N, C-alpha and C positions, 0 to 999 in steps of 0.2 A: 474378372481378367486373367488370362492364362499368359504366362510367359516362359521362356526356356532359358536357363542359364547355361553358359558353355565355358569349358576349360580345356586345354590341351598341354601336355608336356612331352618332350623329347626326354626318353629316359629309358633304363633297363628294365624290362619286365621278365616275367616267368611263366611258362606255360607247360603243362603235362601233355608231351606228345612223344610219339616214337617215330624215328626216322624210317623211311622206307628202302630197303635195299633194292639195288637195280636187278639182282640175280641175273640168272643167264640170259634171259630175253624178256624184254617189256614192252607192252603197248599201250598207247594213251587213247583215251576218248573223252568227250564231254558228256558229264551225266545229267540227269534230268533237272538238276538245280543250276544249270550251265557252270558247273565246276569241273576241273580236270580230274579224271579218274585214272586208275591204272590196273592193269593185269600184269602179273609177272610169273614166270616160272622160275623156282628156286631150284638150287642145286640138288636137292632131294626130292625133285619132280613133283611138288606141290604147286598148283596153280593158285596164286592168291588175287584176290580182288580188293582194291583200296577205293572205297566211294563213301560219299555222305549218306547218312541214314538217320533222318529226323534230327538234324541239328548236331549229329555227331559223326566224325569221320572214322570209319571202322575197316578192318582188315579181316576177311574171312578166307577159308579154304573154299574156293569157288567150285572146284572139281566135286567136292562133297556136297556143299550147299545146294548146287544146281541138282543133286541126283544123278550125275553121271558116273561119278567115280566111287566104287564101292569095296568094301574090303581092304586088300592090301594093293590094289591097282595102283598105277602110277600115270601121271600125265607125261607124255614124251614130247609133245610139240603142240603149240597153240597159235592162233592168230585172230585178231580181232579187227573189224572193220566196220566203220559207221556211215549211215547214209546221210545225205543232206536233211532228211527229216528226222534225224536224231536217233533211229532205231539201229540196232546193232545185229551184225552176223558174226558168230562166234565158232571157229573150227578148232576141235581138239582131238588129238590121238591119244589112245590110251592103251597101255598094255594089257594083255589077257594072259590066262595061264598056259594056254598053248602057243605056237609059234604066231609071228605077225602081231597085228594090234587091230584094235575097233577105231573107226573113224567116224566122228559126229560133226554135224553142222546144226548150230541153234539159230534159227533163223528168225529175222525181224523181231528182235528182243527188246522191249523198252527198257532203258536204264533203271526205271524204278522198279522193274520186276526182276532184277538180278539177285536179289537178297532173298528170293524164296525158290523152291525148287521149279525147274522149268517143265511146263507141261508137255506131254508126249506129242501133242499136235504141232508144236514148235521144232520138234527134233528130227532131223533126217540122219541115218546112220548106216555104216557099212561094216560088216562082222569081219570080213577077211582082207585087210590090207596088210602089205608087207610093213615092217618097222618103218614109222615115219620119223625123220630126223629133222624136218623143216617144213613149214606151210606158208605159201604163197597166197595171198588174197588181193582181189581188186573187184570194185563193184560193178555190174553189168550195167546198171541203171540206176545211180543214186537218188534220182529224183522220185524213184518209185519204190517204196519199201518192201513190196512184195516181190520185186524181181530178185532172182537168186544171185549169189554172188559169183564170181569167179574164182576158181580155186585150181592151184597146183600143188602137190607134195613132192618134196625131195626125200629119197633113202639114204642120203649121207648129208653131213653137213654141208651149207652153202659154201664154204670156202673149200671144199673138196669135190665139188661136182666136176667131173671130166666127161661123162657119157651122157647121151641123151637119155638112156634107159633108167639112168639115176633120177630122172624127172618125169612126173606124169601128171596129165590134166585130169581133174575129177568132173565127171558129169552127175548131176542130180535128175534123177526122174522119180516123179512121185515122192515116195517116203524112203527111196534107197539112193545110194551113192554108189558109183563105181568108177573104175579108172579107165580112162579112154583108150589106152593101148600104146603100143610103141609108135615112135616117130623118129625122125631123122633130121639132119641138116647137110646142105650141099658140101660143107668141108668138115673133115672129121675134127671135132673139137680137142684142143689140148686142155683147156679147162672152160667152164661156163661161168662169166663173170657176174652179171646180173640178170634178173628175171623180173618182168613186170607183166600184168594182165589188162586186156583192154577187149572193147567191143566195137564193131563196126557194121555197117549195113549188111555184109556178107557172113555174119557170124562173130563167135566169140574166138579169142585166141591169146596167144602169149607173144611178148617181146623179148626176145634173146639176144643178150650180147655176149659173144664168145670169143675165145682166141683159138686162132686155128694152129695146126702143126708148125707152120712156118712162122708163127708168133704174129700174124696179120690179124687184126680184129674185124670181126664180122657183125652185123645187125640182122635180126632174122625177125619177120612177124609169121608166126605158125598158127593158121587157122584150124581149129579143131571141131567146130560145131556146125558149119556150113553144110550145104547139100553135098558138097564135095570137098573135104579138107583139102587146103593148099599151104604152100608156103612161099613167102616172098623175101627176097635179100636185098633192101634198099642200100643206099650208099651210106657206109659206117663213116660218121665224123672223126677227124684226126685226134687221136689221144683218148678216145671214148673210155671212161671208166665206170660211168652209172646210169641208170635209166629211172624215170619216174613219168607217172602219167596223171593225168586228170580227164574229168567227164566235161565236154562242152555241153552246157545247159540247154543250149538252142538246138544242137543237131542229134544230140543223145549218143554222140560218138565220141571215142577215146581220142585224146590228143598226147602224143608221146614226146617226152623232153630227154634228150641225151646230153650228158655232161662230158666234157672232155677239155681240149685246149680251149675251146669256146663252148657254149651252152647255145643248143639248137632245138627247135620245136619241129615236130613232123606231124602233119594233118593227115588224115586217111589218105589223101591224093598221094601223099609222099610215101608212106611206108607201105601203100599197096602197089608201088611201082619199082621195078629194079633199079630204075634211073632216079628215084627220089632222093634228094639231097638235104631236105628240111630247109629251115630258114634259122639263121644266127639271131639271136636276141641281141639288138643292137647294144645295150647297156651291159651286156656279158660278153663281150668280146675277148677280153683278156682275163682270164681268171686263172692265175698260175698255181701249179701244184693240186690240180682238183682232185679229190678223193671220192666223193660220193654226193648223193643228192636225194632230196624227196620233196614233197609239196603237200601244202595244206590248203584245202577249199572250202569258202563258203559261197554258194551259189556262183556269182560272177567274180567274187574276190578271190585272189590267188596269192600265195606265198611260198617262194622257193626257197628251202634251206639247203645249203651246201657246205660241205667240210673239205679242208685241204689236207695235204699229206701230214702236215704237221698238227693236224686236229684244231684248227681254229675253225670257227662257224661263222658263215655269213648268211644273209637273208636278203631277197628280192621280192619286193612287193609290186604287185601288177594285177591285171585284170585277165579274164579268160578271152576277152574279146581283142585285146590288143597287148600282146606279150611283150612287144619292144617297148612300150610306155610304162616305165617301172623305176623304182630307185633301189639302188644296191647299197647295204648297210653291214658292217662289221659288227659282230655281237660278242662272240666268245673268242678270247687270243688262244694262242697256241696252247695245246694240251688239254683244253677244256672241253672241246666240242666233239670228241671222239664218238660218243653215244647219246643221241639226241632224237626228240621225238616231238614235232610241232602239231599245234592245233590251230583252228580258227573257227570261231563261231558267232553268230551275230545274236544280240539281245535287243528286243523291242524297247521302244521309247514312248513317252508321252506324246510326242510330236509326230508319231508314226514312221520315224527314220530309225534305221539300225545303228545300234552300237557294236562296232566290229572289235571283237576281242581275240587278241592272240595271244597264244601261250607256248612255252617250251619247256620240255621236260628234259634234263641232262643229268650227268652223274659226276658226283663230286670226287675229291680225293679218297674219300672214305668209302667209295662204291655205294653212296647212297644217292637216291633221287633227290633232286631240288627242281624247284619251279621258278622260271623266269616268264612274268606276265607284262605285256605292254599296256602302259597307260594310253587310253585311245584319244585322250585330248592332248597332251605333251609329247605323245610318241616315245617317252623314255620308258626303258625297261625296268621292272621292279623284281628283286630277287627274294624268294620265300623259301622257307623250308618246307618240304612236302613230307606229310605226315599222316599217321593215324593216331586216334586217341590213345592215351595212355593213363593209367591210375598212379603210376609212379616215376617214371622218367620226366625229369624236369630239364627244360632247355632255357637257357637264356634268348630274350628276344629283345633286339635293340631298336627301338622306333619310338613312334607316338602312340601315347595313350589320350583319348578323349572321354569327355563326360558332359552329358546333356542332363540336364534335370528340370522336369516340369514343375513350374511353381505357381502356386495359386494365390491370387490377392486376398490378403486378410485385413485390409483397411476399411474399417465401417464408412469412413468419411469420403472414400473414393468414389466418384460417380460410375467409374467403369468396373467397380466391384460386381461380383456375380451375386444374384439373389439365392441362389442354391449351390450346394457343393458339387464338385465334379468328381467323376471316379478317376483321379488322377494314378491311383494304384493300378499299375498294368495297363495305362493308357497307351496311345498309339502315336509314333512321330514319323512323319513323311520326310525321309532325308534325302538329299542329293550330295553327291561328290563331283569335284572339277574334273576328277579323273577316275579310273578304275582302280580299286584296291581291295584286296583280301583282308579280312580282320575277324576278330571273335567280337560278337555282340553279347553282352552279358554272359559270356563263357560259351557260346555257341559260334561255330564258324559262318561266316557270311561274307557277302561283297557288296561294296557300296561303289554306286557309279553315278555317271550323269543321268542314266535312265531312272534313277529314283526309285525308293519302294518304302512301305509301311514297316516299321520296326516296333515290336511292343516293349515298353519300359518294364522295369522290375517294380518290386512293391513299394519302392520309395519313389516312383515316377522317373527312374534314372535309365538312361542308355550309357552303359561302359562300353566304350569302343576301343578294342587293344588291335592296333594295326600289325599285320603278321611280317611286314617288309623287315628285312635285315640290312636296310642302305639308308635309312633316315629319309626316305623319299617322304615329302610332304603333298599335301592337296588342301584344297579348301571345302568347307562343308556348310550345306545350308539345311536347317530344321524349317521345311516350308509350311507344313501343316501339323495340325493336332485333332485328335478325336478321343473322347473317353470310351473306357471299355464298357461293354454292355453287361449290365447285372443280369445273369440267369433268372428269368421270371420277373424282371423289374419292368417298368414302364420304359418303352423305346423313346430315346430322346431325338426330337426333330432338330434338323440343322446343327448336329453336335459338332460336325467338323468345322474349323476354324484355320485362318491364317495366322501365322505368327510373325510379329514385328522384329525387326533386328534379327533375322535369321542365320547369318554367316558366322562361321567359325574359321579362322585362319590361324592355325598353330605356329605358322612361320613368324609372326608378329613378335612373340616372345624371343624366338631364336635370332631374328634380325634385330631386334632391340638389344640384346646382350652383345651383338657382333660389333655395334657402333663405338664400343669403347676401344676397339682395337684401330688405331689410326695411323701408327708410324711402325717402323721397324723396331724400335725400342719396346713398344707396346706389346709386340708379339714375342720378342725376345724375353720379355719379363714375366710371360705367362708360366705359371707352375702347377703341375700336378697335386693330387691331394697328398701324395707322398713326399711333396717338395722338389722333386726333380723337375728341371726345366723342360717344357713341351718341345721347344726347339733345340735339337741336338747341336752340338758345336760343329758337326759336319755339313750342315746345311748351309749353302752357300748365301751369302749376302744378298745376291741378286734375287734369289727365290723369295728371301724373307721380304724385300722390299717390295716386289710385285706382289706377293700375298696381301701384305698390309693394304696396298693400292686396290687390289681386287675385292677384298672385303668391303672397303667404302663403296666402290662401285657396284657391287652387288646390293649392299645394303640399300643404297639410293634407288637402285632399280626396283628392288622389292617395295619401297615405300611407294614409287609412282603406281605400281600396279595395285597395291593395297587402295590408293585413293581412287584409281581408275576403276577397281571393282566396285567400290562404294557408290561412285558415279553412276555406273552402269546398272546398278542393282534396280531392277523393276519388278513391282508387284511381289514382293515377297520371294524372289526367285534367285538362285545364283546363275549369273551370266557365264555359262559355259561355251568357249570358243575352242572348236578343235582345230589343230595346226594342219595346215595343208601339206607343208613339207616333213620329210621323214626324217632329218638329220639328226633330231634328238635321240633317235634310235640308237645312235651310236655311243650315248653316255656310258654304257655298261662297258664298252670297249675301251674307252677312253680312260675311265676310271681303273681298268686292270691294266692298262699300259702307262700309269702316271709316271714311273720311273723313267720311262723312255722318252717323255715329252721335253723337247729340246727348246721350244718357244712357247709361250702361253700368255694369256691376258685377256682383259675385258675391253672391247672396242667398239665404237659406233660405226656399222657399216651401212651407208646410206641413211635411213632413217630407223634402222633396228640395231639395237644392242645386241651384241652376240659374244659368247665365249669361244675363243679361237686358240686351238691347241695344234702344234705341230709335232707330228711322230713320225720319225723317219723322212720320207718324201711326202708323206700324206698330211694334209692340212683340213682339219674338222672345224667347222663354223656353226655353233649350236644357237640359235635364237634365244635370247632370254626374255620370251614374253609370257612366261606362266611362273607361277609361284614354285612349282616342281622343277622346272630347270634353274631357277634361282638356287634353290636349297642343294641341288645336284652339284652345281657350280661351287657352293661353300665347302661342301663336303670334300670335292676334288682339290681346292685348294689346300684345306688341312691336311689331306693324304700326301700333298706335294711337299709340304714342310716336315714330314715324317710322323705326322699323328694319325691316330687310328680312330675307328668310330667310337670307342669309350671315351677318348679325348674330346672328341666332338659333343658327347652327351655331358662330359664334366664342365665344358666351358659354356655350351650353349643351351643345354638341357638342364636336367634335374638329376642330381646323385642324393641318396640317402646317406647321411652320416651314421653308418651302422654301429661305430664305436659310442657314439652318443645315444644311440637307441638302446644298445646293451646297458649302458649306465643306467639310463630312465627305467629300463625294465628290472634292473636289480633294485633301484629305488623303490619302485612300487611293490616288490616282494617284500623289501624290508618294513616299508610302511604298513603293509597289510599285515605281517606278523606281529608287529608291534602294537597294532591297533586290537587285533585279535586277543593278544594276550592281555592287554589293558582290559578289554571288554570283559574278558571272561572273570576278572577279579572284581570287576563292577557289578556284573551279573550274580555272581555267587553271593555277594552280600545284600542283593535287592530281591531275591527272588520271591521270598515270602509276602512282599507288599504289593504285588501286581494288582491284585482285586482292589486293593485301597487306592492305588493309584488311578486305576480306571474310574472309580467314583469321583476322585477329585477331578480328574479329567473332565467328566460329565458336567460337573457343576461350574468348573471354569469356562467350559466352551459355551454353557448356557449364559453365564454371566457376561462373557465377551461378546454374545451374538448381537445386542442391540448396537453396540459400538461397531461392530462389523457392518451391520445394516445401514448405518448412518452416515459412515466416512464416504466422501466423495472420492472415489478412486479416479474417476473421468477427470477431474481437475488436476489430479497429480500427474496423470498419464498425457495430459492434453499438450499438443505441439511437441512432443517427444518423438524423435526419429525412430527410436525404438519400437514405438507403437506399430511403425510400419514395417516391421521386420520381414514379413513375408510378402510386402506389397511389391507387385511387378512393375508399379507405375514410377518408382525412382531408382537411380543409378545404383547400382550394387557397392555398398561400402567395402572397406578393406577385409572388415570381419566376415562379411557375406562370401567374398571371394574366397576367403580361406577357408570356410565351412563347405563351399560347394568346389573345391578344388580336388583335382585328380590325386594328388599326393596325400591330402588329408583323410581321404575317404579309401586310401590305397590298401590297409590292413584288412578294413571289413570287405571291400571287394576280393580280395584274395583268400579270405575264408569261405565265403559264399560261392565263388566261382572257380576256385583252385582245389576243389575236392572236399571242401569241409562237410557238403550235405550229401556227397556220395561215397566218400571213402576213408572220412575220419574214424579211428579207431582207438578207443581208450582202454588201455591195458589194467583193467580193473578185474582181477582174478579172484577177489575175496567173495567165498561163497556163504561162510557162516556169519550169522548176525551177531551183534554184540548186545550186551545187556541195555545199552543205551537205546538201541534201534528197537528192541523188544519192548521197552516202555513207550517208546513213540508209537509202535503199531497198537499198543492196548488203549492208549489215550485216542488214537484215532477211531477205533471201533466206538468210543463213547460219545463222538461227536459227528460222526459220518451221517447219522440220520437227522441232525438238526441243521445240516447245510441246505438241505432244500428249502426249508422255512426261511432261511437267511437270504437264500438266492432269490426268493419271491420278493422279499422286501426291497432289495436294492434293483431287481428288474422292473420293478412297477414305475421308478423314476427315471429309469435309463434312456428313454426316448427323449425325454425332456432335456436331460443334460446333454445328450449327444448332439441333439440338433442346435444346441446352443453355439458349439463349436464350429458349425459351417461358416463358410466366409461371410463377413458382414455381421455376424451375430455377437462377435467377441466383446463382451463388455463386463468388466470384473463386478461391477454394483449389481447388474441383473443376475449374474451368476450367484454371488453369495446370498442374495435375497430369495433364490429359490431353496435354501437351507433354512430348516425351522427347528424349534425346540423337539417336535415329535419326530423329526428324522434323527435329530442328534441322540435322542433317547434309544430309538429302534437300532441304530448302530453300534452305541455303546453296548448295549445289551447284546448285540450280536457278537462283539469282541469279548465280553464277559464270559460267555459260553464257549469261545475258543481259547481264552488266555491260558489255561493251563498248558494246553497241548503246544501252542504257539511259543510261550516263553520258555517253556521246556526245551523245546528244539533250538530256541535261540541260544540258551545257555551250554547246551551240550552240543550243538551243531559245530562248534569252533572245532573240536577235536576232529569231527568227520571232515570239516574243510581242509584241515592241515594233512589228514590221511590222503585224502583223495588229490589235493594238490601235488604230491609227490609221485603219483602215477604218471607213467610215460604215455604220450600221445602222439599218434601218427597222423598227419595230415599233408598231403602230398607237397604242396608249395611251400606252406608255413614251416613245416619240418625241414625241408630242403634248405631253405634260406637261412633257418635258425642254426642249423649244424654247420652248414658249409660257409655262411658269410659273417653271420652276426656273433655266434658264440664260439666258433671255430672248434666244434667237436663235443660241446656239452650236450647231453640228451634233452629232448623237449619234454618237460613235464607239463601238466595241466596248469600248474602254478605258472611257470614261464610262459605257457601259451598265452592265457589271457593277459599277462602281463604286457607281452611283446604286442599283443594286438591294440592295448591303449597306449603302450610307449610310443608307437609310430605317429599317431595324430599328436600326442601331447608334445614329442619333440619338436614336430613340424610347427605347432603353434607357439611353442615358447621361442623357438629360433625367429619366426616371422615377426613377434611381437618385439623380443628383446635383442635379437641379433646375437643370441649367446645361446649355450645348451643350458638344459634344466640342472638345478643343483643337484649333486649326488648326496644321497641320502643313505645309501647302504654303508654300513659300519657306523653310522651317526644316530640314527633313529631306532631306540630300542623301547622295550615295554615302559622303562622308568623314564627316558627322555620324552616319550610320546605322553606319557601322565602328566609330567611337567609342563608340556606345551598347553594341553588342553584345559589346564587349570591356569593358565596365565602365569606360570613359575619359571616357564623354560628359559634355556639361553637365547638373547634376543636374536642372534644370527641363525640359530637352528630353526627357531620359532619362524623367522622371516622365510627362510629356505623351505620349510614345510609349508607354509600358507601359500606361497608363490606356487610351489609345485602342485599342491592339491587344487589350486584354482585352474591351473593348465590341464592337470589330469581328468578333472570333473567333466569337461566336454568331450574328451577321448572316451571316457567311461560312458557316456550318455550315448555317443555315436556307435560305439561297438556293441554295447549291451543291447540297444535297440535293433540292431542286426539280428542279433540271436533271438530276441523276443519275437520278432516277427516270422522268422523262419519257423519257430515254434508253433505259431498260430497256424500257418500253412501246411505244416508237416503231416497232418492226419487227413488232408484232403478237403478239409471243410469248405474251402474256397474253391472247389473244382469248377471249372468253366470260365474262370478269369484267365487262364492260360499261364498261370503263375506256378504251377505245381513243378517242383523241381526236385523232389526227394522220393526216391524208388520206394515202393511197397516193402521190398525184401530188404531194405537198408534201415528203415525207419527205426526199429529198435536200437540199432547201434547208434544212429544220430541222436535219439532222445536220450540216450545214456550220456552222450557228450554234451547235448544241450542242457540237461538238467545239472550236470556238474558244473559246467561254466557259468549258469545262470546263478548258482549258489555263490560260485567264487565271485561274480561280478557285484552281487549283493554285499559281500564282504568287503570288495575294494571300494564300494561306496561308503562303507562304515568307516574307511579311513580318510577318503578325500573330503568327506562332508560331515566329520565328526565336530559338533559345535565346541568352540572355544569360549569357556565362560570363566573369567578371572575369580579369584577369591572373594566371597561377598562382603570382606572386611573393607574392601577398597570402595564399596559403592556408596555413594552419597543418599540415594533413597532407598532404603532397604526393601521397602514394600514393592517397589517397582522392579528392584533386581530379583526378588523372589518370583514376582510373576514372569519376568523374562527368562530366569533360569527354569522355572516349571515349563514354559511353553516350548523352550529350546530343546530341553531334555525329553520332553513328552514327543516332539516331533521326531527325535533322534530314535526314541522308543519305537514309535510307530514304524520308522524306516527300518529298525531292527526287527520288527515282527514280520516285515517283508521276507527278510532274511530267514526268520524262522520257519515262515511258510515254505520256502524253498527247500529248506531241509527236510521238511515233511514230505514234499513231493519227490524228492530224491530217494528217500527211504522206503515211502509206501509203493510208489511206482515200481521199484526193483523188487520188493518183497511180495507184493499183491499181484504183480503184473496187471495192475489196472488198465482199462482202455484209455489211450490218450485224451479223448474228449472229456472224460470224467475227470481225470487228473487236471486238465486244463480249466475246466469250469471251477474245480474247487478254488485255485489260487486266483482265479478271477474274481469270484465271491469275496475272498478275503480281502483282497486288493480294493475292491469297491467299497466294501465296509469302512476300511481304514481312510479312504480318501477323504471323505468329508471332513474328520477331525483334523486330518493332516493340512487341508485347505485353511480351515479356520486359524489353525496356529500359525501357519506361514503369513496369513493377511495380519493376524495380531502382531507377529514379530515386526513386519514392515512397518505398522503404525507405531509401533514402540521406538523402532529405529528412527523414524521421521521425527517423532517428539524430542528424541535424544540430540538429534542434530549432528551426530559425529559421523555418520556414514554418507557417502556421495549420493546425490539425488538420483544419478543414474543406477546405482546399484539398489536404492530403494525401488526405483520403478522396475528394474529388473526383478526384484523380489516379488512384486505384485504379479508380474506377468509368468514368472516361473510358477508361482502357486497355481494360477489358473491354467497354464498349460500343462504343469504334473498332473493336476486333477483331470484334465480334459483327456490326456494320454492314458491315464490308469481306466478312465470310463469308456473311452474307444476300445481299449484292449479287451476290457470285460465283457462289452457288448459283443465283440468279435469273436469271444469264446464262448457266448451264451447259445449255441446253434440250435439247442433243444428248447429254448424259452422265447426267442423273437424271431421276427420275420425276417426273411433273406434280404430285403432291401435295408433293414436297420443294421443287421449283421454287417453287410458291406459297408454301410455308413461308418460303423465303429472303426473299421479297419482304415478308412480314409481319414477319420479324426484323429486317430492314433499316430498317424505318419505327418499329419500336419503339425500336431503339438511336438512330436518328437523332434522334427527339423527345427521348429522355434526354440526348443528348450536348449539343443546343443550350440544353437547360434546365440542364444541369450549367454550361455554360460562362456563362450569365447569372448563376448563382449564383458563380462564380469571379470575375466582375466586381464584383458587389456586396461580396465579401468581400476581394478581392485590390487593390481600387483604393487607390492611394497619394494620401492627402490633401495 
């Protein structure tokens, strides 16, 4: 049975993006992925294109990439026009060495073809045009992509046109473009105010709004392409300042709209007659201070955008068939709407209806473009940064982050359990959203909407969704269906797609839940920021504070009603999305920006609809509270009204990392690691000559213990334990599960993987010469490399049997241990003996390598920025600090969630000597308690983060090509693997600190023989774990020195890991049996120990099988990857439980 766990948090996140300058001129259109794209002409005459390209938003020099601009040539002017079928017409004027310029039309270009040179068959040009300063475009017939556009060129800037000869119509004939020639107007113009192009049955022409010498304004339609060119001057509306046009899709003729004291439209019969007066749009009779107008069209849907003299922006939503039936909404307040470009497009949906998407690109105070996009369901506008991808520039994004994880039922007693393992790695989820929202899904830009789409999960079966909104806009999400990924060359699964129970995630439930604590004015006045300052300043009137407390309660009650209503209406695994008929919610953006001007406001029941009512000046806005989006908009508005900012909203209703605590935890991990390494070095130096003797003792001990291990009934111990159902989708998530699968617990791993770790990480390791230690390692490597093939064959022959065991429904510790016999133990200990010299030499000498590499500086876009700017306030990010902070974040989250306090500070307290005292039971009780509690918490964080790296290492060389999980570019793989090998070595070392066995002095033991066995087993288990660290040292040295192919190096570690896993499993189970006999350890921890032993074994074999791509068939290799993920998820969940149960009060 497949289920999907869900979590969402309102928080501050970080993305690597660059803002897009508005430049001199910009034009917007919708790309092939239904996303806004932009062309802009910079001050240095470069025509840039910003567009989505295979999951990445890129900015390119379009003039050069298209093949039009060559050498030192510059783009003088451009215009872009999009047809209703999505194709583009692009005009460009390019200078040339001689006088004049060259003019180009790139005709009927598909957006997806813009990133490659434009073929000559798509280009129409003219060699000798005068210098062009501006280009006007209009579609002749936007319903037909092959119809040529209408074009006029201006030879001076638009605001300086005073003569008709400064404007000329462009005609296209065949592959050539030419100017139509001179033309005149009945009255001598003082200045030409606006130009639009259009088509009518008599031919193509231009609409000209101009001012005569007398100051009177005139409207002209000039026909250029009819059999006999003509001009008509209809009646110009009073106060006319701007023109716009649209194509009537029924008549294929242009309708003209004139903006002035009123807004009127002219049909062909109006503008072809000197007596034509047009028709005033009823709802736009009184528009004071009109400045300009333009429109967006999608078939019959029409939106008019108009600005006022104080640069406020309004829009009017209507249809081409009835312009007087529409809704007028204010959008951007004074000073914000001076430069804007609107878009309207339709997206298909499952129910064959269209989802209308409205977008507006405008310019902020820094002269950068930003995007406003309207949620089609609630009609509210959402603000986004408009950007292109960056490797270094980090921007804070304040909004929601969501996490969906596919979970597989692992309970063998559950009748709904799957008989065979699913390929949850890279599986697909069909997700819908109650509104339209732009987001990053696993690091790639995407859009979620009511239309729904399939999205591929990552290697852990996770969809990480980071909403790009900058205004805390909230939606509901539904994971409706699941399907596994198809294994290349594997058997095709029939009926693999299935519905998901309990599909809905509503992130607002957390927000509203936290809001319910604010019930009175005193509650609100008592709120404090993290720095201790009051949220509500002394200057906020008591009336506003009282109204705010009342509004919060009313909004939370209304949200509860919507949540309940949504659950009741939930039918057949689908989110019930109802689009609002009214458009009033479109005013939220205006009302938010005008929050200080609100003179009366509150939540009231109007008829049978709850509304948020705001009075600004003489206008009253009534916004229906019928969606979660409108509820959360209301909450944010109230916070702003009492003086709070979006960061304050996140602090009180969302999640804030306690960066100070995380820095302390980071320093504690570093201190503990150094102490453990120093103590370990002294231990290893005294024991180096006894390794082979120890291995022989290990062989005999394991064979002696094997009958006991076979006879022990682990099933009886595990029976009726909830922990045995850790991965079961049949029961409600525990608090520990919720922590494990939460957004914040997984935050650091996410930000490494999708924040530049696999594409831009650089470890500044400039050491070129080898040390004597490294030379000795390479000599030893040459003595064992030929034996690895034989050892690999030993472990590969049992691989399929072990991997099959970990498929859902097969998990049984008794069955697992009974697969291990004395012959296998002999073979594996023999293998370890052959490798012992190099592994344990690497372990003892690798400590200096770890310390040296740990001090190297590392650059990773988001992690480095957060570390230097927020966490450490200026300290450089070294490799040691890097892996410590990755572990510190989930460690701190878990510790605080469990104990309601920060982890203990170990920096300055734990040293080589105090650590040695701790692990021998002789240390300070307080310090030992703190180390124990800290290590328990850090163990799960270590498991989480190291597993992320381990899996990325498996995928890095392209072995799993075809799953869609390839995320590391070939050109970058060398640098990534340098970081990967170094970090993996560090994780092994941290494991030595947090999992070092504590064994008291033997003189305190009652049963000396039992004590000796326990001591041998525990130290043997730790030694084998240390051997893993030794093999990581070898990987680091050999890979760098010999430049060995990644698959070869990967297989080497997989072989050693598999060889060590069987004795480690036996030792782990033996320790559990001994603990059970002693009766001092909690039953839950004993159960966990058995489970951890099995899952650790399974994780290692899954990883090894996934690495042996030259030894096993494809299907088994992919199954290994699945098993690795299942066991890893179980392991860090079990370690979370260990902390909750084993913490010392």
